[in-house]
C-alpha positions in Angstrom: -2.1 -13.8 29.7 0.1 -13.9 26.6 3.3 -12.0 27.2 4.5 -9.1 25.0 7.5 -11.2 23.9 5.3 -13.9 22.4 3.5 -11.3 20.3 6.8 -9.6 19.3 8.3 -12.9 18.0 5.3 -13.6 15.8 4.2 -10.2 14.6 6.9 -7.6 14.1 8.5 -4.6 15.7 6.8 -2.3 18.2 5.9 1.3 17.4 3.9 4.1 19.0 0.6 5.0 17.2 -1.4 8.1 17.8 -5.2 7.3 17.6 -7.7 9.8 16.1 -8.8 10.9 19.6 -5.1 11.7 20.5 -4.4 8.7 22.7 -1.2 6.9 22.0 -0.8 3.1 22.0 2.1 0.7 21.5 1.4 -1.4 18.5 3.0 -4.2 16.6 3.8 -3.3 13.0 2.8 -6.1 10.7 3.0 -4.4 7.2 3.4 -1.1 5.4 1.3 -0.2 2.4 1.3 2.7 -0.1 -2.3 3.4 -1.1 -3.3 4.4 -4.6 -3.3 8.1 -3.5 0.5 7.7 -2.7 0.1 7.9 1.1 1.7 5.3 3.4 -0.3 3.3 6.0 0.9 0.9 8.6 -1.0 -2.2 9.4 -0.7 -2.9 13.1 -1.9 -5.2 15.8 -3.1 -3.6 19.0 -3.0 -6.1 21.8 -6.2 -5.7 23.8 -7.6 -7.5 26.9 -10.3 -10.1 26.4 -11.5 -13.2 28.1 -11.1 -16.9 27.4 -13.9 -19.2 28.3 -12.6 -22.4 29.6 -14.3 -25.8 29.2 -15.1 -26.0 32.9 -17.2 -22.8 32.7 -14.7 -20.5 34.2 -13.4 -17.4 32.3 -9.9 -16.0 32.5 -8.3 -12.8 31.3 -6.1 -13.0 28.2 -5.0 -10.8 25.3 -5.8 -10.8 21.6 -4.6 -8.8 18.7 -6.9 -6.4 16.9 -5.8 -5.2 13.5 -5.8 -1.5 12.8 -4.5 0.7 9.9 -2.6 3.8 11.0 -1.5 6.7 8.7 2.3 6.9 8.6 2.3 10.4 10.1 0.7 8.9 13.2 3.4 6.3 13.7 6.5 6.9 15.8 9.3 4.4 15.6 10.6 3.1 18.9 14.4 3.3 19.3 16.1 -0.1 19.1 13.3 -1.7 17.0 14.2 -2.9 13.5 11.6 -2.2 10.8 13.7 -3.8 7.9 11.7 -7.0 7.8 8.3 -5.4 7.8 6.5 -6.5 4.5 6.1 -3.5 2.3 3.6 -3.1 -0.6 3.8 -0.3 -3.1 7.4 0.7 -2.2 8.1 1.9 -5.7 7.3 5.6 -5.0 4.9 7.2 -7.4 4.4 4.3 -9.7 0.7 5.0 -10.1 0.4 4.7 -13.9 0.4 1.7 -16.3 2.0 1.7 -19.7 0.9 -1.1 -22.1 2.9 -1.7 -25.3 0.4 -2.3 -28.1 0.6 -3.1 -31.8 -1.7 -1.1 -34.1 -3.8 -2.4 -36.9 -2.6 -2.3 -40.5 1.0 -1.7 -39.7 0.4 1.2 -37.3 2.3 1.4 -34.0 3.6 0.0 -31.9 2.9 2.6 -29.1 2.4 2.8 -25.4 -1.2 3.1 -24.1 -1.0 5.1 -20.8 -3.6 4.2 -18.2 -4.3 4.7 -14.5 -3.0 1.7 -12.7 -6.5 0.4 -11.9 -8.2 1.1 -15.3 -10.4 -1.7 -16.5 -9.4 -0.8 -20.1 -5.7 -1.6 -19.5 -5.6 -5.0 -21.1 -3.9 -6.6 -24.1 -0.5 -5.6 -25.3 2.7 -7.6 -25.1 4.5 -5.6 -22.5 3.0 -4.0 -19.3 4.9 -1.9 -16.8 4.1 0.5 -13.9 5.6 3.9 -14.5 6.1 7.0 -12.4 4.1 10.2 -13.1 7.2 11.7 -14.7 7.7 8.7 -17.0 4.0 8.8 -17.9 4.2 12.5 -18.8 7.3 11.7 -21.0 5.4 8.9 -22.8 2.4 11.2 -23.4 4.6 14.0 -24.7 6.2 11.9 -27.4 4.0 12.4 -30.5 3.0 9.2 -32.2 4.7 7.1 -29.6 1.8 6.8 -27.1 -1.9 7.1 -26.7 -3.9 8.2 -23.8 -6.8 6.0 -22.5 -10.1 7.7 -23.4 -11.7 6.0 -20.3 -9.5 6.8 -17.4 -7.9 9.9 -19.0 -4.5 10.0 -17.1 -3.5 13.1 -19.1 -5.9 15.2 -17.1 -4.6 14.0 -13.7 -0.9 14.3 -14.9 -1.4 17.9 -15.9 -2.1 18.9 -12.3 0.7 16.9 -10.6 
């Protein structure tokens, strides 16, 4: 059987995770991710029992990690564990919009094209940057300084935020 210390050295800090059915499990936190909707999720390894088949035909008990995603509100840190080295994706809070600096035809522009971060129309331009919702609203409010994408229509979503 693989000891907990072996998993700890390779995977990350331990935390307590609440499962959808209310059970709680100790998990190894391997990553944090902010999803496109702005919510945080923890990628974790749950160490579960399994068997290892040996070449001589015998089987023996062992353990293996199973990867699960757990919503941040269902994770409880364990005192004494350090989460500072956990890889984090999407840590720039609220940067869900893309501003693309574009030159216009016949001397028009330049301006910022504002898109949803995943918009397939967001191409071209000489400068691209992720912006917060407040920054996107500011860009869109500056007459003549920006254009809204007619495909992903970030202006509609930004009105309700």
